C-alpha positions in Angstrom: -54.7 81.3 -25.8 -51.3 82.6 -24.2 -49.3 80.7 -21.7 -48.2 81.9 -18.6 -44.6 81.8 -17.2 -43.5 81.9 -13.8 -41.3 84.3 -12.9 -38.3 82.3 -11.7 -34.7 83.9 -10.2 -32.1 82.4 -11.6 -31.3 80.4 -8.2 -35.2 79.0 -8.7 -34.2 78.4 -12.2 -31.8 76.4 -11.5 -33.7 74.7 -8.7 -36.9 73.6 -11.3 -33.5 72.4 -13.6 -32.1 70.3 -10.6 -35.3 68.4 -9.8 -36.6 68.0 -13.2 -33.4 66.2 -13.9 -33.5 64.0 -10.4 -37.2 63.5 -11.2 -36.2 62.6 -14.9 -39.4 64.6 -16.0 -40.3 68.2 -17.5 -39.5 71.3 -15.8 -43.5 72.0 -16.6 -44.4 68.7 -14.6 -41.9 70.0 -11.7 -43.8 73.5 -11.5 -47.2 72.0 -11.5 -46.3 69.7 -8.7 -44.9 72.5 -6.9 -48.4 74.3 -7.4 -50.0 71.6 -6.2 -48.1 71.2 -3.5 -48.6 75.0 -2.3 -52.4 74.0 -3.0 -52.5 71.5 -0.5 -50.9 73.4 1.7 -53.1 76.3 2.0 -55.9 74.1 1.7 -54.7 72.9 5.3 -53.6 76.0 6.7 -57.4 77.7 5.8 -59.4 74.7 6.8 -57.3 74.5 9.9 -55.6 71.4 9.8 -52.1 70.8 11.9 -49.4 72.1 9.5 -45.9 71.8 10.7 -43.4 73.9 8.7 -39.4 73.5 9.1 -37.2 76.6 9.1 -34.3 76.7 7.5 -32.7 76.1 10.7 -34.1 72.8 11.0 -36.8 73.9 13.7 -39.8 72.8 13.2 -43.0 75.1 14.2 -46.5 74.7 13.9 -48.3 77.0 11.9 -51.1 79.0 13.8 -53.9 77.8 11.1 -57.1 79.8 13.3 -54.7 82.8 12.3 -54.7 82.3 8.8 -58.2 81.2 8.5 -59.1 85.1 9.9 -56.6 86.4 7.7 -58.2 84.2 5.0 -61.3 85.1 5.2 -60.9 89.2 5.8 -59.2 89.0 2.3 -58.4 92.6 2.8 -55.3 94.1 1.9 -54.2 97.1 4.6 -54.2 101.0 3.6 -51.2 102.5 3.0 -51.8 104.0 6.4 -51.8 101.3 7.9 -48.6 99.3 5.6 -46.4 103.0 6.6 -47.2 102.2 10.3 -45.8 98.9 10.5 -43.3 100.1 8.4 -42.2 102.4 10.9 -42.4 99.6 13.4 -40.4 97.7 11.6 -37.6 100.4 11.2 -37.9 100.5 15.0 -37.5 96.8 15.6 -34.1 95.5 17.5 -35.3 91.8 17.9 -34.7 90.1 14.6 -37.9 87.9 15.7 -39.6 91.0 16.0 -38.7 92.2 12.4 -39.3 89.2 10.7 -42.8 89.0 11.9 -43.6 92.2 11.3 -42.0 91.6 7.6 -44.4 89.1 7.3 -47.0 91.3 8.2 -46.6 93.9 5.7 -45.7 91.4 2.9 -49.0 89.6 3.7 -51.3 93.2 4.3 -50.0 94.2 1.2 -51.2 91.2 -1.1 -54.7 91.0 1.3 -53.6 87.1 2.4 
């Protein structure tokens, strides 16, 4: 059975190394733990639990879990035409918050999440 290795950027790889050194564990354990946390987060978001996220600025925001439930239930990718319309809106967005929201919508629509 072939092993699947995650594709990590140099920064991500360095971070995994730092966490492994701090926790005195193997790199694979660090990645497994990160995936377990991700799984917990998705499970709580999908079931409608209250999920608080901290932005890099330190601001805490509550994620809109009903919206995530709706998105997960659909599990459908956006068509190229729909993605194109979002991309045009993104190109014309003047507000950074709106641009960020559109960027996220494009990513979610592309992957169907």
